[in-house]
Chimera marker file (.cmm) of the C-alpha trace (Angstrom):
<marker_set name="trace">
<marker id="1" x="10.672" y="9.496" z="19.593" r="1" g="1" b="0" radius="0.5"/>
<marker id="2" x="8.982" y="8.274" z="16.309" r="1" g="1" b="0" radius="0.5"/>
<marker id="3" x="11.389" y="6.630" z="13.643" r="1" g="1" b="0" radius="0.5"/>
<marker id="4" x="10.592" y="7.528" z="10.013" r="1" g="1" b="0" radius="0.5"/>
<marker id="5" x="12.017" y="5.897" z="6.978" r="1" g="1" b="0" radius="0.5"/>
<marker id="6" x="12.024" y="6.934" z="3.239" r="1" g="1" b="0" radius="0.5"/>
<marker id="7" x="12.624" y="3.917" z="1.104" r="1" g="1" b="0" radius="0.5"/>
<marker id="8" x="13.490" y="3.969" z="-2.559" r="1" g="1" b="0" radius="0.5"/>
<marker id="9" x="13.158" y="0.958" z="-4.845" r="1" g="1" b="0" radius="0.5"/>
<marker id="10" x="16.241" y="-0.132" z="-7.100" r="1" g="1" b="0" radius="0.5"/>
<marker id="11" x="13.955" y="-0.185" z="-10.058" r="1" g="1" b="0" radius="0.5"/>
<marker id="12" x="12.596" y="3.458" z="-10.094" r="1" g="1" b="0" radius="0.5"/>
<marker id="13" x="14.026" y="6.215" z="-8.087" r="1" g="1" b="0" radius="0.5"/>
<marker id="14" x="10.996" y="8.175" z="-8.194" r="1" g="1" b="0" radius="0.5"/>
<marker id="15" x="9.176" y="5.397" z="-6.319" r="1" g="1" b="0" radius="0.5"/>
<marker id="16" x="9.466" y="5.485" z="-2.565" r="1" g="1" b="0" radius="0.5"/>
<marker id="17" x="7.510" y="4.612" z="0.544" r="1" g="1" b="0" radius="0.5"/>
<marker id="18" x="7.512" y="6.548" z="3.895" r="1" g="1" b="0" radius="0.5"/>
<marker id="19" x="6.760" y="4.441" z="6.847" r="1" g="1" b="0" radius="0.5"/>
<marker id="20" x="6.817" y="4.552" z="10.707" r="1" g="1" b="0" radius="0.5"/>
<marker id="21" x="6.642" y="2.170" z="13.446" r="1" g="1" b="0" radius="0.5"/>
<marker id="22" x="8.099" y="-1.226" z="14.533" r="1" g="1" b="0" radius="0.5"/>
<marker id="23" x="8.311" y="-4.614" z="13.030" r="1" g="1" b="0" radius="0.5"/>
<marker id="24" x="9.061" y="-5.580" z="9.268" r="1" g="1" b="0" radius="0.5"/>
<marker id="25" x="6.868" y="-7.187" z="6.891" r="1" g="1" b="0" radius="0.5"/>
<marker id="26" x="6.956" y="-7.346" z="3.035" r="1" g="1" b="0" radius="0.5"/>
<marker id="27" x="3.989" y="-6.875" z="0.753" r="1" g="1" b="0" radius="0.5"/>
<marker id="28" x="3.913" y="-6.701" z="-3.195" r="1" g="1" b="0" radius="0.5"/>
<marker id="29" x="2.824" y="-3.464" z="-4.709" r="1" g="1" b="0" radius="0.5"/>
<marker id="30" x="1.960" y="-3.341" z="-8.648" r="1" g="1" b="0" radius="0.5"/>
<marker id="31" x="1.028" y="-0.302" z="-10.465" r="1" g="1" b="0" radius="0.5"/>
<marker id="32" x="-0.473" y="-1.941" z="-13.787" r="1" g="1" b="0" radius="0.5"/>
<marker id="33" x="-0.636" y="1.450" z="-15.784" r="1" g="1" b="0" radius="0.5"/>
<marker id="34" x="3.160" y="1.813" z="-15.907" r="1" g="1" b="0" radius="0.5"/>
<marker id="35" x="3.763" y="-1.900" z="-15.441" r="1" g="1" b="0" radius="0.5"/>
<marker id="36" x="5.998" y="-1.019" z="-12.339" r="1" g="1" b="0" radius="0.5"/>
<marker id="37" x="6.447" y="-3.921" z="-10.051" r="1" g="1" b="0" radius="0.5"/>
<marker id="38" x="8.160" y="-2.956" z="-6.571" r="1" g="1" b="0" radius="0.5"/>
<marker id="39" x="8.743" y="-4.536" z="-3.175" r="1" g="1" b="0" radius="0.5"/>
<marker id="40" x="7.617" y="-2.188" z="-0.439" r="1" g="1" b="0" radius="0.5"/>
<marker id="41" x="8.834" y="-2.435" z="3.288" r="1" g="1" b="0" radius="0.5"/>
<marker id="42" x="5.765" y="-2.202" z="5.520" r="1" g="1" b="0" radius="0.5"/>
<marker id="43" x="6.594" y="-1.307" z="9.221" r="1" g="1" b="0" radius="0.5"/>
<marker id="44" x="4.079" y="-2.863" z="11.748" r="1" g="1" b="0" radius="0.5"/>
<marker id="45" x="2.820" y="-1.709" z="15.132" r="1" g="1" b="0" radius="0.5"/>
<marker id="46" x="1.032" y="-3.020" z="18.353" r="1" g="1" b="0" radius="0.5"/>
<marker id="47" x="-1.243" y="-0.589" z="20.091" r="1" g="1" b="0" radius="0.5"/>
<marker id="48" x="-3.427" y="-1.645" z="22.864" r="1" g="1" b="0" radius="0.5"/>
<marker id="49" x="-3.417" y="-5.248" z="21.761" r="1" g="1" b="0" radius="0.5"/>
<marker id="50" x="-4.053" y="-4.762" z="18.145" r="1" g="1" b="0" radius="0.5"/>
<marker id="51" x="-1.527" y="-5.189" z="15.378" r="1" g="1" b="0" radius="0.5"/>
<marker id="52" x="-1.618" y="-2.621" z="12.543" r="1" g="1" b="0" radius="0.5"/>
<marker id="53" x="0.486" y="-1.423" z="9.643" r="1" g="1" b="0" radius="0.5"/>
<marker id="54" x="0.945" y="1.901" z="8.123" r="1" g="1" b="0" radius="0.5"/>
<marker id="55" x="2.632" y="2.817" z="4.865" r="1" g="1" b="0" radius="0.5"/>
<marker id="56" x="2.721" y="5.556" z="2.273" r="1" g="1" b="0" radius="0.5"/>
<marker id="57" x="4.005" y="4.886" z="-1.261" r="1" g="1" b="0" radius="0.5"/>
<marker id="58" x="4.640" y="7.606" z="-3.526" r="1" g="1" b="0" radius="0.5"/>
<marker id="59" x="5.330" y="7.441" z="-7.297" r="1" g="1" b="0" radius="0.5"/>
<marker id="60" x="5.309" y="9.348" z="-10.382" r="1" g="1" b="0" radius="0.5"/>
<marker id="61" x="2.133" y="8.177" z="-12.079" r="1" g="1" b="0" radius="0.5"/>
<marker id="62" x="-0.528" y="10.661" z="-12.252" r="1" g="1" b="0" radius="0.5"/>
<marker id="63" x="-3.576" y="9.715" z="-10.319" r="1" g="1" b="0" radius="0.5"/>
<marker id="64" x="-5.905" y="9.711" z="-13.221" r="1" g="1" b="0" radius="0.5"/>
<marker id="65" x="-3.721" y="6.894" z="-15.113" r="1" g="1" b="0" radius="0.5"/>
<marker id="66" x="-3.861" y="4.240" z="-12.233" r="1" g="1" b="0" radius="0.5"/>
<marker id="67" x="-6.248" y="1.743" z="-13.706" r="1" g="1" b="0" radius="0.5"/>
<marker id="68" x="-6.476" y="-0.790" z="-10.670" r="1" g="1" b="0" radius="0.5"/>
<marker id="69" x="-5.230" y="-1.775" z="-7.588" r="1" g="1" b="0" radius="0.5"/>
<marker id="70" x="-4.192" y="-5.581" z="-6.370" r="1" g="1" b="0" radius="0.5"/>
<marker id="71" x="-3.508" y="-6.786" z="-3.046" r="1" g="1" b="0" radius="0.5"/>
<marker id="72" x="-2.597" y="-10.179" z="-1.847" r="1" g="1" b="0" radius="0.5"/>
<marker id="73" x="-2.233" y="-11.652" z="1.612" r="1" g="1" b="0" radius="0.5"/>
<marker id="74" x="1.064" y="-13.703" z="0.908" r="1" g="1" b="0" radius="0.5"/>
<marker id="75" x="1.013" y="-15.429" z="4.387" r="1" g="1" b="0" radius="0.5"/>
<marker id="76" x="4.910" y="-14.798" z="4.894" r="1" g="1" b="0" radius="0.5"/>
<marker id="77" x="6.955" y="-16.845" z="7.294" r="1" g="1" b="0" radius="0.5"/>
<marker id="78" x="7.381" y="-13.701" z="9.433" r="1" g="1" b="0" radius="0.5"/>
<marker id="79" x="3.804" y="-12.878" z="10.243" r="1" g="1" b="0" radius="0.5"/>
<marker id="80" x="1.409" y="-15.945" z="9.139" r="1" g="1" b="0" radius="0.5"/>
<marker id="81" x="-2.361" y="-14.785" z="9.370" r="1" g="1" b="0" radius="0.5"/>
<marker id="82" x="-5.034" y="-16.715" z="7.174" r="1" g="1" b="0" radius="0.5"/>
<marker id="83" x="-7.142" y="-13.417" z="7.058" r="1" g="1" b="0" radius="0.5"/>
<marker id="84" x="-6.055" y="-9.698" z="6.916" r="1" g="1" b="0" radius="0.5"/>
<marker id="85" x="-8.602" y="-6.731" z="7.377" r="1" g="1" b="0" radius="0.5"/>
<marker id="86" x="-7.755" y="-3.599" z="5.847" r="1" g="1" b="0" radius="0.5"/>
<marker id="87" x="-9.655" y="-0.695" z="7.350" r="1" g="1" b="0" radius="0.5"/>
<marker id="88" x="-8.977" y="1.800" z="4.505" r="1" g="1" b="0" radius="0.5"/>
<marker id="89" x="-6.733" y="2.242" z="1.437" r="1" g="1" b="0" radius="0.5"/>
<marker id="90" x="-6.713" y="5.620" z="-0.428" r="1" g="1" b="0" radius="0.5"/>
<marker id="91" x="-4.977" y="6.971" z="-3.238" r="1" g="1" b="0" radius="0.5"/>
<marker id="92" x="-4.566" y="10.700" z="-3.916" r="1" g="1" b="0" radius="0.5"/>
<marker id="93" x="-2.305" y="13.504" z="-5.842" r="1" g="1" b="0" radius="0.5"/>
<marker id="94" x="0.506" y="14.901" z="-3.605" r="1" g="1" b="0" radius="0.5"/>
<marker id="95" x="0.148" y="17.387" z="-2.164" r="1" g="1" b="0" radius="0.5"/>
<marker id="96" x="-2.777" y="15.269" z="-0.518" r="1" g="1" b="0" radius="0.5"/>
<marker id="97" x="-5.988" y="16.960" z="-0.097" r="1" g="1" b="0" radius="0.5"/>
<marker id="98" x="-7.962" y="14.500" z="1.709" r="1" g="1" b="0" radius="0.5"/>
<marker id="99" x="-11.337" y="15.570" z="0.263" r="1" g="1" b="0" radius="0.5"/>
<marker id="100" x="-10.018" y="14.525" z="-3.481" r="1" g="1" b="0" radius="0.5"/>
<marker id="101" x="-8.680" y="10.757" z="-2.155" r="1" g="1" b="0" radius="0.5"/>
<marker id="102" x="-10.021" y="7.809" z="-3.829" r="1" g="1" b="0" radius="0.5"/>
<marker id="103" x="-10.817" y="5.227" z="-0.947" r="1" g="1" b="0" radius="0.5"/>
<marker id="104" x="-11.921" y="1.957" z="-0.457" r="1" g="1" b="0" radius="0.5"/>
<marker id="105" x="-13.038" y="0.658" z="3.047" r="1" g="1" b="0" radius="0.5"/>
<marker id="106" x="-13.299" y="-2.629" z="4.876" r="1" g="1" b="0" radius="0.5"/>
<marker id="107" x="-11.235" y="-5.142" z="2.803" r="1" g="1" b="0" radius="0.5"/>
<marker id="108" x="-10.917" y="-8.778" z="3.832" r="1" g="1" b="0" radius="0.5"/>
<marker id="109" x="-7.877" y="-10.499" z="2.221" r="1" g="1" b="0" radius="0.5"/>
<marker id="110" x="-7.696" y="-14.167" z="2.602" r="1" g="1" b="0" radius="0.5"/>
<marker id="111" x="-4.347" y="-15.926" z="2.240" r="1" g="1" b="0" radius="0.5"/>
<marker id="112" x="-3.658" y="-16.835" z="-1.344" r="1" g="1" b="0" radius="0.5"/>
<marker id="113" x="-6.416" y="-15.221" z="-3.003" r="1" g="1" b="0" radius="0.5"/>
<marker id="114" x="-5.823" y="-11.632" z="-4.662" r="1" g="1" b="0" radius="0.5"/>
<marker id="115" x="-8.130" y="-8.603" z="-4.145" r="1" g="1" b="0" radius="0.5"/>
<marker id="116" x="-8.509" y="-6.015" z="-6.867" r="1" g="1" b="0" radius="0.5"/>
<marker id="117" x="-10.403" y="-3.010" z="-7.362" r="1" g="1" b="0" radius="0.5"/>
<marker id="118" x="-10.729" y="-1.139" z="-11.007" r="1" g="1" b="0" radius="0.5"/>
<marker id="119" x="-10.892" y="2.664" z="-10.866" r="1" g="1" b="0" radius="0.5"/>
<marker id="120" x="-12.527" y="4.858" z="-13.368" r="1" g="1" b="0" radius="0.5"/>
<marker id="121" x="-10.287" y="6.773" z="-15.594" r="1" g="1" b="0" radius="0.5"/>
<marker id="122" x="-10.189" y="10.293" z="-14.397" r="1" g="1" b="0" radius="0.5"/>
<marker id="123" x="-7.887" y="12.025" z="-17.132" r="1" g="1" b="0" radius="0.5"/>
<marker id="124" x="-9.330" y="14.134" z="-19.650" r="1" g="1" b="0" radius="0.5"/>
<link id1="1" id2="2" r="1" g="1" b="0" radius="0.2"/>
<link id1="2" id2="3" r="1" g="1" b="0" radius="0.2"/>
<link id1="3" id2="4" r="1" g="1" b="0" radius="0.2"/>
<link id1="4" id2="5" r="1" g="1" b="0" radius="0.2"/>
<link id1="5" id2="6" r="1" g="1" b="0" radius="0.2"/>
<link id1="6" id2="7" r="1" g="1" b="0" radius="0.2"/>
<link id1="7" id2="8" r="1" g="1" b="0" radius="0.2"/>
<link id1="8" id2="9" r="1" g="1" b="0" radius="0.2"/>
<link id1="9" id2="10" r="1" g="1" b="0" radius="0.2"/>
<link id1="10" id2="11" r="1" g="1" b="0" radius="0.2"/>
<link id1="11" id2="12" r="1" g="1" b="0" radius="0.2"/>
<link id1="12" id2="13" r="1" g="1" b="0" radius="0.2"/>
<link id1="13" id2="14" r="1" g="1" b="0" radius="0.2"/>
<link id1="14" id2="15" r="1" g="1" b="0" radius="0.2"/>
<link id1="15" id2="16" r="1" g="1" b="0" radius="0.2"/>
<link id1="16" id2="17" r="1" g="1" b="0" radius="0.2"/>
<link id1="17" id2="18" r="1" g="1" b="0" radius="0.2"/>
<link id1="18" id2="19" r="1" g="1" b="0" radius="0.2"/>
<link id1="19" id2="20" r="1" g="1" b="0" radius="0.2"/>
<link id1="20" id2="21" r="1" g="1" b="0" radius="0.2"/>
<link id1="21" id2="22" r="1" g="1" b="0" radius="0.2"/>
<link id1="22" id2="23" r="1" g="1" b="0" radius="0.2"/>
<link id1="23" id2="24" r="1" g="1" b="0" radius="0.2"/>
<link id1="24" id2="25" r="1" g="1" b="0" radius="0.2"/>
<link id1="25" id2="26" r="1" g="1" b="0" radius="0.2"/>
<link id1="26" id2="27" r="1" g="1" b="0" radius="0.2"/>
<link id1="27" id2="28" r="1" g="1" b="0" radius="0.2"/>
<link id1="28" id2="29" r="1" g="1" b="0" radius="0.2"/>
<link id1="29" id2="30" r="1" g="1" b="0" radius="0.2"/>
<link id1="30" id2="31" r="1" g="1" b="0" radius="0.2"/>
<link id1="31" id2="32" r="1" g="1" b="0" radius="0.2"/>
<link id1="32" id2="33" r="1" g="1" b="0" radius="0.2"/>
<link id1="33" id2="34" r="1" g="1" b="0" radius="0.2"/>
<link id1="34" id2="35" r="1" g="1" b="0" radius="0.2"/>
<link id1="35" id2="36" r="1" g="1" b="0" radius="0.2"/>
<link id1="36" id2="37" r="1" g="1" b="0" radius="0.2"/>
<link id1="37" id2="38" r="1" g="1" b="0" radius="0.2"/>
<link id1="38" id2="39" r="1" g="1" b="0" radius="0.2"/>
<link id1="39" id2="40" r="1" g="1" b="0" radius="0.2"/>
<link id1="40" id2="41" r="1" g="1" b="0" radius="0.2"/>
<link id1="41" id2="42" r="1" g="1" b="0" radius="0.2"/>
<link id1="42" id2="43" r="1" g="1" b="0" radius="0.2"/>
<link id1="43" id2="44" r="1" g="1" b="0" radius="0.2"/>
<link id1="44" id2="45" r="1" g="1" b="0" radius="0.2"/>
<link id1="45" id2="46" r="1" g="1" b="0" radius="0.2"/>
<link id1="46" id2="47" r="1" g="1" b="0" radius="0.2"/>
<link id1="47" id2="48" r="1" g="1" b="0" radius="0.2"/>
<link id1="48" id2="49" r="1" g="1" b="0" radius="0.2"/>
<link id1="49" id2="50" r="1" g="1" b="0" radius="0.2"/>
<link id1="50" id2="51" r="1" g="1" b="0" radius="0.2"/>
<link id1="51" id2="52" r="1" g="1" b="0" radius="0.2"/>
<link id1="52" id2="53" r="1" g="1" b="0" radius="0.2"/>
<link id1="53" id2="54" r="1" g="1" b="0" radius="0.2"/>
<link id1="54" id2="55" r="1" g="1" b="0" radius="0.2"/>
<link id1="55" id2="56" r="1" g="1" b="0" radius="0.2"/>
<link id1="56" id2="57" r="1" g="1" b="0" radius="0.2"/>
<link id1="57" id2="58" r="1" g="1" b="0" radius="0.2"/>
<link id1="58" id2="59" r="1" g="1" b="0" radius="0.2"/>
<link id1="59" id2="60" r="1" g="1" b="0" radius="0.2"/>
<link id1="60" id2="61" r="1" g="1" b="0" radius="0.2"/>
<link id1="61" id2="62" r="1" g="1" b="0" radius="0.2"/>
<link id1="62" id2="63" r="1" g="1" b="0" radius="0.2"/>
<link id1="63" id2="64" r="1" g="1" b="0" radius="0.2"/>
<link id1="64" id2="65" r="1" g="1" b="0" radius="0.2"/>
<link id1="65" id2="66" r="1" g="1" b="0" radius="0.2"/>
<link id1="66" id2="67" r="1" g="1" b="0" radius="0.2"/>
<link id1="67" id2="68" r="1" g="1" b="0" radius="0.2"/>
<link id1="68" id2="69" r="1" g="1" b="0" radius="0.2"/>
<link id1="69" id2="70" r="1" g="1" b="0" radius="0.2"/>
<link id1="70" id2="71" r="1" g="1" b="0" radius="0.2"/>
<link id1="71" id2="72" r="1" g="1" b="0" radius="0.2"/>
<link id1="72" id2="73" r="1" g="1" b="0" radius="0.2"/>
<link id1="73" id2="74" r="1" g="1" b="0" radius="0.2"/>
<link id1="74" id2="75" r="1" g="1" b="0" radius="0.2"/>
<link id1="75" id2="76" r="1" g="1" b="0" radius="0.2"/>
<link id1="76" id2="77" r="1" g="1" b="0" radius="0.2"/>
<link id1="77" id2="78" r="1" g="1" b="0" radius="0.2"/>
<link id1="78" id2="79" r="1" g="1" b="0" radius="0.2"/>
<link id1="79" id2="80" r="1" g="1" b="0" radius="0.2"/>
<link id1="80" id2="81" r="1" g="1" b="0" radius="0.2"/>
<link id1="81" id2="82" r="1" g="1" b="0" radius="0.2"/>
<link id1="82" id2="83" r="1" g="1" b="0" radius="0.2"/>
<link id1="83" id2="84" r="1" g="1" b="0" radius="0.2"/>
<link id1="84" id2="85" r="1" g="1" b="0" radius="0.2"/>
<link id1="85" id2="86" r="1" g="1" b="0" radius="0.2"/>
<link id1="86" id2="87" r="1" g="1" b="0" radius="0.2"/>
<link id1="87" id2="88" r="1" g="1" b="0" radius="0.2"/>
<link id1="88" id2="89" r="1" g="1" b="0" radius="0.2"/>
<link id1="89" id2="90" r="1" g="1" b="0" radius="0.2"/>
<link id1="90" id2="91" r="1" g="1" b="0" radius="0.2"/>
<link id1="91" id2="92" r="1" g="1" b="0" radius="0.2"/>
<link id1="92" id2="93" r="1" g="1" b="0" radius="0.2"/>
<link id1="93" id2="94" r="1" g="1" b="0" radius="0.2"/>
<link id1="94" id2="95" r="1" g="1" b="0" radius="0.2"/>
<link id1="95" id2="96" r="1" g="1" b="0" radius="0.2"/>
<link id1="96" id2="97" r="1" g="1" b="0" radius="0.2"/>
<link id1="97" id2="98" r="1" g="1" b="0" radius="0.2"/>
<link id1="98" id2="99" r="1" g="1" b="0" radius="0.2"/>
<link id1="99" id2="100" r="1" g="1" b="0" radius="0.2"/>
<link id1="100" id2="101" r="1" g="1" b="0" radius="0.2"/>
<link id1="101" id2="102" r="1" g="1" b="0" radius="0.2"/>
<link id1="102" id2="103" r="1" g="1" b="0" radius="0.2"/>
<link id1="103" id2="104" r="1" g="1" b="0" radius="0.2"/>
<link id1="104" id2="105" r="1" g="1" b="0" radius="0.2"/>
<link id1="105" id2="106" r="1" g="1" b="0" radius="0.2"/>
<link id1="106" id2="107" r="1" g="1" b="0" radius="0.2"/>
<link id1="107" id2="108" r="1" g="1" b="0" radius="0.2"/>
<link id1="108" id2="109" r="1" g="1" b="0" radius="0.2"/>
<link id1="109" id2="110" r="1" g="1" b="0" radius="0.2"/>
<link id1="110" id2="111" r="1" g="1" b="0" radius="0.2"/>
<link id1="111" id2="112" r="1" g="1" b="0" radius="0.2"/>
<link id1="112" id2="113" r="1" g="1" b="0" radius="0.2"/>
<link id1="113" id2="114" r="1" g="1" b="0" radius="0.2"/>
<link id1="114" id2="115" r="1" g="1" b="0" radius="0.2"/>
<link id1="115" id2="116" r="1" g="1" b="0" radius="0.2"/>
<link id1="116" id2="117" r="1" g="1" b="0" radius="0.2"/>
<link id1="117" id2="118" r="1" g="1" b="0" radius="0.2"/>
<link id1="118" id2="119" r="1" g="1" b="0" radius="0.2"/>
<link id1="119" id2="120" r="1" g="1" b="0" radius="0.2"/>
<link id1="120" id2="121" r="1" g="1" b="0" radius="0.2"/>
<link id1="121" id2="122" r="1" g="1" b="0" radius="0.2"/>
<link id1="122" id2="123" r="1" g="1" b="0" radius="0.2"/>
<link id1="123" id2="124" r="1" g="1" b="0" radius="0.2"/>
</marker_set>
């Protein structure tokens, strides 16, 4: 049986994350368009000797109003790794049509060095 959690942040009840899996880690997610700064709990998993993490974060901001995303490897005391490789990160409208997603692939996060990506404005 797979356990699934729906986690709401204390700052904004419209912001939540749906996570599945095993051990707990934390990352910081910032939405620069609405100045929403929220902590998200991410659950990790280990499959065939490889540790991975999955997360879905939902919020009320329209896709076209997201200016950029920023990721940072904080090197927390629970999970210390100098470099983290993110296979793919996608943002899309809900309900999700995977053909409409904006995706970035193969991101390498070095500890203490933030990574960011700016998006082109999509609103009319």
